[in-house]
N, C-alpha and C positions, 0 to 999 in steps of 0.2 A: 251385861258384861259379855265380852266375846274374847275367847282364847287367852285366858290367864293360866299359865302352867309353869312348872319348874322342870328343867331337864333332869333326866334320870340321876345324874351324879349329885344333884342338889336336893334330892328327895330325902325324906326322913331326917332332916336337919332343922325342922321347924320353920323353914322359909315360907312355905305355903300358908301356914297358919298366921305368920306375921303379915303376909300380904293381905289375907282375908280380914284380919283385925284392922289393918290400916284402911281398907276399903269400907268396912263397916263404920268406922269412926268418921271417915270422909262423908259417907252418906248421911249420917246423923248431923254433922256440922252444917249440912246443906238442907236440913229439915226434910230429908227423905223419910218416908214411912216404911219402906221396904227395900230389899236388895235382892234382885232376881238374877239368875244365870242358868245356863243349860250345860249339859254334858251328854256325851254319846251314851246310849243305853247299854252299850257293851263295856263301858269304862267303870267296872265295878270298884276299882281302887279309888277313883274319884268320888263315886257315890258314897263309899264308906267314909272317906275323909270328910265330905260335906255333912254327913249324918253325925260324925263325931263333933263337928263344930256346932251342932244344934239346928242345922237347916232341916226344913221339911220338904219332902218330895211332893211337888205340886202335881196332883193328878187331874185337876179340872182344866188344865191348859193343854192345848194341842199346838204343835210347832208346824208351821207351813213354810214352803220355799218355792220361789219361782226361778227357773233357770231356762237357758236356751230359747227355744221357739216360743214357749209359753210366756216368758219374760218379754220377748220382742213383741209378741201379739198384744199383750196387755198395754205395752207402751205405744202401740200403734205403728210400730216400725216393721218394714218388710223383713221376712225371714232371710237370714244369710245362708248361702250355700257354700260348701267348701271352696276356698280360694277366692271368695268374693269379699268385698269390703263396702261398708256404708260410708266410707270417707269420700269427700269430694275429690275428683281427679285433678 
């Protein structure tokens, strides 16, 4: 899952828990054996919320990301310089 959140004015009304319950039921209906997601390490409110739901903090996983030149290099594309474009002229 990526980016499920409730705006500040909708928090503490049970909406987040309802969304998570729906997603858990959706996963089980499709024979999923687990439901994984991430949050920023600085988002202590989200981490507390997930723990209250019964979620476990997964410590054996490490999150990776490719961006910019590293992403282009792995894709075998030339690095873009500011003002350049890989689009055909």
